[in-house]
N, C-alpha and C positions, 0 to 999 in steps of 0.2 A: 532569453527566449521570447521575449515579447517584440523585440528588434527582429528576429529570425523569422518569425511568423508572417512576416510581410514579403517574404521571399519563397513561398511555396513553389515548389518545381511541377512537370507535368505528371510525376507519379508520386502517389500516396508515401508520405514520408520522406519524399526527397526535397532538398533546397537548392535554389538556383541564384547564385547572386554574382554581381560584376566582381571581377578580379581586383580593382581597387578597393572594394569594401571588405572583401576576404582579408586583403593585407592590411586594412586598417583595422581589423579584429585582431589580428594575431598581434599587430603592433601594442593594441589597448594590453594584452596578456604579458607584453615584454616590459611595461613599464617600470615594474617594483624591481627589475634586475639591476645590480649595482656593477657599474662600468668604473674600472681604475683608469681615470683620465691620464696619469702619466704613464703607465704602462702601456695604454692604448697607443698614444701617440709614439712612443718610441717603437713599439712593434709594427706600427703601420704609419711611417713618415709620410706617405703620402696624404693620409686624414689630417695629421699634424700641419702640413701646409695648407689643407684646404680650410682648416679652424683658423690659422693665422691669417689668411685671406680674408676672414669673414664669410666663407660660403657656409659653414656650419656654425652653430653658436658655441659647440663642445663636442668633445668625442662621443659623449652619451648620446647626443643628438644624432649624430652620424651613424653609431650602432644601432640605433631604434629606425632611422630611416633606410639605411643601406646596410651597414655592417652585417647584423644578422642575417640578410637574405643572402649575403655575399659570402656566408660561412666564417665570419671573422668571430673571434673569441672577446667576450666583455673583460676578462682578467685572467692573468696565468693561472696555469696548472697548480703551481705552487701555492694560490692562495687557498686552496681547498674546498670553495664553494662549489657547488653544483652549477654546470654550466646548461644553458637550454638546449635541449635536444634541436640539431641542426633542421634548417627548414627545408631543406632537400629530403629528408627522412620524415619530417612532418608532413610534407605536401604530396609525399609519394603515393598515400591511400585516397588521395583528391582526385577527380576525374576533371580535367580542363576542357572547355567547349568553346573553340572558337566561333564567331558569328560576324555579319557583318557589320555589326554594331558595337562590337569590341570582344574581349576574352570575357569568358563567364567561369563560375566554378559551379559544379554540381556534387552535392555531397548528400550524406544522411546526419540526422542528429547524433548516432551513435560514434561515426567516424569523426565529427566536429568534436564532441565532448572528449574523446580519446587525444585527440589533437591539442586541446585545450590543455588537458590534463598534463600532457607532456612537456608543455611549457611551463605550467604552474609548478612543477616540480622544482623548478630551478628559484622559485619566489622565496625570499628570506621569510622564515617563519621564527616569530619569538617564541622559543619553547616554553619558557615560564609563564610569560605573560598569556600566552593562549592556552595552557592549561588552567591557570587561575581563573582565567575569564569565562571558560567553558568547562563547568563541572562534568558534563556528560562525557566531554571528548576526552577529560582528564582520567575519568573511570575506564573508558575503553582504551586508553593506553594503558594505564596501570593493570590491566586484566590481560595484557597481551594481545588485543584485538589488532591494535596497531602499534607499530613500533617505535613511532615517534609523532609530536603535534603536526610535523611537516606532511608525512603520510597521511594522517586525519583530513588535514586542510585540503590536499589535492584530491582525495578518495570522495570525502562527502563535505568538508567545510565550506570549501567556496560555494558550491551549489546550494548549500543550506544559507548563504547570507554571511558566514562568520569572516572575521578579518583576520590578517595574518598575523599582524601586529598592530599597536595602537596607533591610529591615525589622527593626525592633528588637522582640527578643523577652524578654519579662518572664519570667526563668529560675525564679522562685520560683512564681509564678502558674501558669505553664504545667505545672510538675512537679505540682503539688497538682491540678491540672484534670485532668490526662492520668495516670491512674496507669500506663498501661501503657509510657508513655514513662519515667517515674521508674523502674519496674522495669527496664527496658532501661538506663539508666545506672548503675544499681546493680550489675547484674551484669557491666558492662563492655562491653554491646553498643554503647552510644552514647556520646559524649562530652559532649554538653550538650543543652538543650531546643533551642537555635537549630540545631543539627545537624540534630534530628529535623525541625524545621520547616521547614528549607531543603530536605531532602531529600524529605520525603513529607507533612510536617503541612500546608503550604501546600496541596498537590494535593488533601489529604483535606477540607480546608475548615475546618480547625482555626483558633482565634483566636492569634494572637501574644502577644496581652495581654488583661486583663480586657475584657470587652464594653463598659464603661463609657469605655474608652480606644480599642478598636479598631472598636468601632461607635458613631457620632456620634448615632445615635437615643437612645443610652443606655436602650433597652429592648429584651426579647426580642421576637423576630419573630413574627408570629402563627402560632398552632398550625398545625405541618405543613409551616412554611416553613425554609427554610435555616438550619441550625443553625452 
């Protein structure tokens, strides 16, 4: 939301951002999706050749950079996981506005939120961990308000800053990157980098580990995109 506020449109409640930034945003929400490397390579031999030739580091990288937007699947139907909603279906509620300086996307918070939720629905959620970590969510599920931890996470959990599963935090890297956190630990305000990430870092959009590990694209986002 903080990032989006910099792209207010001409109409109240409307946002206007470059197409590449919109795609960068979508990619960030695809990152937790599991990609079956072996199946993907067999299913899409052209991609396998691209990986072998070094054009892509992995099938996962291809999926995030191109595959999702081309309508490819990250794993077979037989795997039983939830496939992200197709990009064509996600984007159909978005207005694309060509201009002399490039293509722009014009959208509203409600539309963008629904688009994000449709992608979050495919995020792996650790049912047991989520319910034991968030008692209020567990009670809501137990009383039947939500069918599962996944449904709670997609509907409210993400927006409330909850994790879908326990994330690993690279303590050394985190402290070297975020000096304010290192200072807080030095003066005794915080116990660890993981404590900070869990309490506020995740909600602030900080990385828990080097971008090469936490961002499968293994490259910085376009200028002005989410950091």
